[in-house]
C-alpha positions in Angstrom: 6.4 61.7 44.5 8.8 64.8 44.9 9.2 67.1 42.2 12.7 68.8 42.8 11.7 71.5 40.3 8.4 72.3 41.9 9.8 71.7 45.3 6.4 69.9 46.1 5.2 66.4 46.6 2.6 65.8 43.9 0.2 63.2 42.8 2.5 61.9 39.8 1.4 61.0 36.4 2.2 57.7 34.9 2.8 57.0 30.9 4.1 53.7 29.4 7.1 54.4 27.1 9.6 52.8 25.6 13.4 54.3 26.5 16.4 53.3 24.7 19.5 52.6 26.1 23.3 51.4 25.6 25.4 49.6 27.5 28.6 47.9 27.3 28.2 48.8 23.1 25.0 47.1 23.1 21.6 49.1 22.2 18.3 47.7 23.5 14.9 49.2 24.3 12.7 48.7 27.9 8.7 49.5 28.1 8.7 51.4 31.4 6.2 53.2 33.5 7.3 56.6 33.6 6.3 59.6 36.1 5.7 63.1 35.3 5.0 66.2 37.5 1.2 67.2 36.7 2.6 70.9 37.5 5.7 71.3 35.6 5.6 68.1 33.2 9.1 67.2 34.3 10.1 63.7 34.4 10.3 62.4 38.0 13.2 60.2 39.5 11.5 57.3 41.4 14.4 55.7 42.6 18.1 55.6 41.1 18.7 51.8 42.2 15.4 50.8 40.4 16.4 52.4 37.3 19.8 50.7 37.3 18.4 47.3 38.0 15.9 47.7 34.9 18.8 49.0 32.5 20.8 46.1 33.9 17.8 43.3 33.2 17.2 44.9 29.9 21.0 44.3 28.9 20.8 40.6 30.5 17.7 39.9 28.2 19.7 40.4 25.2 21.4 37.2 26.4 18.2 35.3 27.7 19.3 36.3 31.4 18.1 38.7 34.0 19.6 39.5 37.3 17.6 36.8 39.1 19.1 34.4 37.0 22.7 34.2 38.2 21.2 32.9 41.7 18.7 30.5 40.0 21.2 28.8 38.0 23.8 28.3 41.0 20.9 27.0 43.0 19.6 24.7 40.2 22.7 22.6 40.6 22.4 22.2 44.2 25.6 24.3 44.9 26.3 27.3 47.4 28.3 30.0 46.5 31.5 28.7 47.9 31.3 25.4 46.1 29.9 27.0 43.1 32.8 29.4 43.0 35.2 26.4 43.4 33.6 24.6 40.7 34.1 27.3 38.1 37.5 28.8 39.5 36.2 31.9 40.1 36.6 34.2 43.3 33.6 33.6 46.1 33.0 37.4 45.9 32.2 37.7 42.4 29.5 35.3 42.6 27.9 37.3 45.7 28.4 40.7 43.5 26.4 39.0 40.5 23.5 37.7 42.2 23.2 41.0 44.3 23.4 42.9 41.6 26.6 44.9 42.5 28.2 44.3 39.3 27.5 42.7 36.2 29.8 39.7 34.4 31.2 40.6 31.0 33.2 38.4 28.5 34.1 34.7 29.7 32.2 35.2 32.9 28.9 36.1 31.2 29.3 33.5 28.4 29.5 30.8 31.3 26.4 32.0 32.8 24.7 31.9 28.9 25.7 28.3 28.5 25.0 27.3 32.1 21.3 28.7 31.4 21.2 26.7 28.2 22.4 23.6 29.6 23.3 23.0 33.4 25.4 20.3 32.8 27.9 22.7 31.3 29.2 22.6 34.9 30.7 19.3 34.1 33.2 21.3 31.6 34.3 23.9 33.9 34.7 21.4 36.6 36.8 19.0 34.3 39.2 22.1 33.6 39.2 23.4 37.1 39.9 19.6 38.5 43.8 20.5 39.2 42.7 23.1 41.7 40.6 21.1 43.8 41.2 18.7 46.3 39.9 15.0 45.6 37.5 15.8 48.6 36.2 18.9 47.1 35.8 17.4 43.6 33.7 14.6 45.0 31.7 16.8 46.9 30.8 19.1 44.1 29.9 16.3 41.9 27.7 14.8 44.5 26.0 17.7 45.0 25.4 19.1 41.6 21.9 18.2 39.8 22.4 16.8 36.2 20.3 15.8 33.7 22.3 12.8 33.2 24.1 11.8 36.2 27.8 11.4 36.4 28.2 7.8 37.2 26.1 6.9 34.3 27.9 9.1 31.9 31.1 7.5 33.2 29.8 4.0 32.4 29.5 5.3 28.7 33.2 6.6 28.8 34.3 3.2 30.2 32.6 1.4 27.6 34.1 3.7 24.9 37.5 3.5 26.3 37.5 -0.3 25.1 36.8 0.6 21.6 34.9 3.2 19.3 31.0 2.0 19.2 27.9 2.7 17.5 24.9 4.3 19.4 23.1 0.9 19.1 25.8 -0.9 20.4 26.3 1.4 23.3 22.6 1.5 24.3 22.2 -2.4 24.1 25.5 -2.7 26.2 24.1 -0.3 28.9 20.8 -2.1 28.8 22.8 -5.6 29.4 24.7 -4.1 32.3 22.1 -2.5 34.2 19.6 -5.4 34.2 22.3 -7.9 34.7 23.3 -6.0 37.4 19.7 -5.7 38.7 19.3 -9.4 38.7 23.1 -10.1 40.2 22.7 -7.5 42.7 19.4 -6.3 43.3 20.4 -2.8 41.6 21.3 -1.2 38.4 24.7 0.6 37.9 23.3 3.5 35.8 20.3 5.8 36.6 19.2 5.0 33.0 15.7 4.2 32.3 14.8 2.0 29.4 11.9 2.2 27.2 10.7 -0.2 24.6 11.6 0.7 21.3 11.5 -1.0 17.6 15.0 -2.0 17.6 14.9 -3.3 21.5 15.2 -1.5 24.8 16.5 1.9 24.8 17.6 4.5 26.9 15.0 6.9 27.5 15.9 10.4 25.9 19.1 8.7 24.4 19.3 11.4 21.8 19.6 14.2 24.4 22.2 12.1 26.4 24.4 11.7 23.5 24.1 15.3 22.1 24.7 16.7 26.0 28.1 14.5 26.2 29.3 15.6 22.7 28.7 19.2 23.5 30.8 19.0 26.5 33.5 17.1 24.9 33.2 13.9 26.9 32.9 12.0 23.5 33.4 12.9 20.1 32.3 11.3 16.4 34.7 9.1 14.9 32.7 7.7 12.4 29.5 7.0 10.8 27.8 3.7 9.4 24.5 2.6 7.7 22.6 0.5 10.4 19.1 -0.7 9.7 18.8 2.0 6.8 19.7 4.7 9.0 23.3 6.7 9.6 24.5 6.1 12.9 27.5 7.9 14.6 30.4 6.1 16.2 31.5 7.6 19.1 34.8 7.4 21.2 35.4 8.9 24.8 37.3 12.1 24.6 38.0 12.0 28.5 39.2 9.0 30.7 36.5 7.7 33.0 36.6 8.0 36.6 37.4 4.6 38.3 36.9 6.1 41.6 33.0 6.2 41.1 33.1 2.5 40.7 33.3 -0.6 43.4 35.5 -3.5 42.4 32.5 -5.5 42.0 30.6 -3.1 39.4 33.9 -3.1 37.1 34.0 -6.7 37.1 30.4 -6.9 36.2 30.8 -4.2 33.5 33.8 -5.9 32.0 31.9 -9.3 32.0 29.3 -7.7 29.9 31.8 -6.3 27.6 33.3 -9.9 27.2 29.8 -11.3 26.4 28.9 -8.2 23.7 32.6 -8.2 22.0 32.4 -8.5 18.6 28.6 -8.6 18.1 27.0 -6.2 15.5 24.1 -3.9 16.3 21.8 -6.2 14.5 22.7 -9.3 16.6 22.3 -7.2 19.7 19.0 -6.1 18.6 17.5 -9.4 17.6 19.0 -10.8 20.9 16.9 -8.1 23.0 13.9 -9.0 21.0 13.9 -12.3 22.7 13.8 -10.5 26.3 10.4 -10.9 28.0 10.8 -7.2 29.6 10.7 -6.2 25.9 8.0 -8.4 24.6 5.9 -7.8 27.6 6.2 -4.1 27.4 3.8 -1.4 25.3 5.9 0.2 22.4 7.3 3.6 24.0 6.6 2.3 27.6 9.2 2.3 30.3 10.5 -1.4 30.9 10.1 -2.3 34.7 13.7 -3.1 35.5 12.8 -5.0 39.0 10.0 -6.9 37.5 11.6 -7.9 34.6 15.5 -8.4 35.5 14.8 -12.0 36.9 14.3 -13.1 32.9 17.5 -11.5 31.7 19.8 -14.0 30.3 23.1 -12.8 29.0 24.4 -16.3 28.3 21.9 -16.7 25.4 24.0 -13.8 23.5 
């Protein structure tokens, strides 16, 4: 490395040291490899851009992020810069600057990245807020591209169910089970992308707790009441936003409405007891996924 004090190229001596920095009123430390001149002992500057990048990374690490996080977050949603900017209602150039380390997001912009890093489905909340600024083609193009933990059409079936009346989790899950197995039996395909596993009280959605927590955190649904069911306190939910009718065919809506009519007024216990007679539940080991294609032919909603 070149020592400007000695005006010589020197064999720099490297030492690991913790250096303290302040950025945007935040204080943090970074363990760095510092280079010194063996002749005069002064610290040598390796690359100013690299030094700045380390400071930015040290600052972003306070929030669980790094300079590389911005691009990774966008790519995890399967969106290019233009569509990502449209979904958030931001300028396209801002996305480019963040991903190339030309500037660091602050305030609300940084908060959005932090939330997306923790839960990529948060993109839906921003998309809902910004829909008024998008054409229908742009909105559905983004919806069809983003990679969610629980896909948008499946979530909208829940919104539709809760739009009819408030329901407890057990009721919601059993209605979804009926919708998908009835649809598979009648049409050869389910309406949602949920997987159903054998649990004590009948077929249940795999990772259903994550699903309802996720939808609650995005204000898609909200708790309106609680009730003790089978010794457990269960929340009753209502939808907080309207379901998107354009995601469904007329045939799908008719099928959903038929299942809702058949399950109307049935208690959680009645639905659970009914689901215990289903051959798919009986044959499957506890905690294992019920094979929908194999067992749909045995599904009978008319014995409810």
